[in-house]
C-alpha positions in Angstrom: -0.1 7.5 -10.1 2.6 5.2 -11.3 2.1 3.2 -14.5 2.1 -0.5 -13.7 4.5 -1.2 -16.6 7.0 1.2 -15.2 6.8 -0.5 -11.8 7.7 -3.9 -13.2 10.4 -2.7 -15.7 12.8 -1.7 -13.0 15.1 -4.5 -12.0 15.4 -5.3 -8.3 18.8 -7.1 -8.5 20.7 -4.6 -6.3 18.1 -3.3 -3.9 18.4 -3.7 -0.1 15.5 -5.8 1.3 14.2 -5.1 4.8 12.6 -7.8 6.8 9.5 -7.1 8.9 10.2 -6.3 12.5 7.3 -8.6 13.4 9.2 -11.6 12.0 9.0 -14.6 14.3 11.2 -17.7 14.2 8.7 -19.5 12.1 10.0 -18.0 8.8 6.6 -16.4 8.0 7.8 -13.0 7.0 7.7 -10.4 4.3 10.5 -8.1 3.0 10.2 -4.7 1.5 12.5 -2.6 -0.7 12.3 0.7 -2.5 11.9 0.5 -6.2 14.9 2.4 -7.7 14.0 5.7 -9.3 10.2 5.5 -8.5 8.1 6.4 -5.5 7.3 2.7 -5.1 7.8 -0.3 -2.8 8.4 -3.9 -3.7 7.1 -6.6 -1.3 8.1 -10.3 -1.3 7.9 -13.4 0.7 11.3 -14.0 2.3 10.9 -17.8 2.1 10.4 -17.6 -1.7 12.5 -14.7 -3.0 12.6 -16.2 -6.5 8.8 -15.4 -6.9 8.4 -11.9 -8.4 7.8 -9.2 -5.8 4.5 -7.4 -5.6 5.1 -3.7 -6.5 2.9 -0.7 -5.6 3.2 3.1 -5.2 4.5 4.3 -1.9 1.3 6.1 -1.0 -0.8 3.0 -1.7 1.4 0.8 0.5 1.3 3.4 3.3 -2.5 3.5 3.1 -2.7 -0.4 3.2 -0.4 -0.5 6.3 -2.4 2.1 8.1 -5.7 0.2 7.4 -4.1 -3.0 8.7 -2.9 -1.3 11.8 -6.3 0.3 12.4 -8.2 -2.9 11.5 -10.3 -0.9 8.9 -9.8 -3.0 5.8 -13.0 -3.4 4.0 -14.0 -6.1 1.5 -14.4 -4.9 -2.0 
């Protein structure tokens, strides 16, 4: 598991952001980028890139996306 402090110490200035393929023309979309040097993903709102990106381990992001696709998210 990645330490949260490590996730947020890595600058994202030169990462390549990828926009969701489900983006519509209404500007409601997310972008994702690999966190350099860590097995982690950064996620941000493309309309507000100045707001700090959410960061999480790659495995956790994959599990979240699988749960979304399978409609199996459960309330905690």
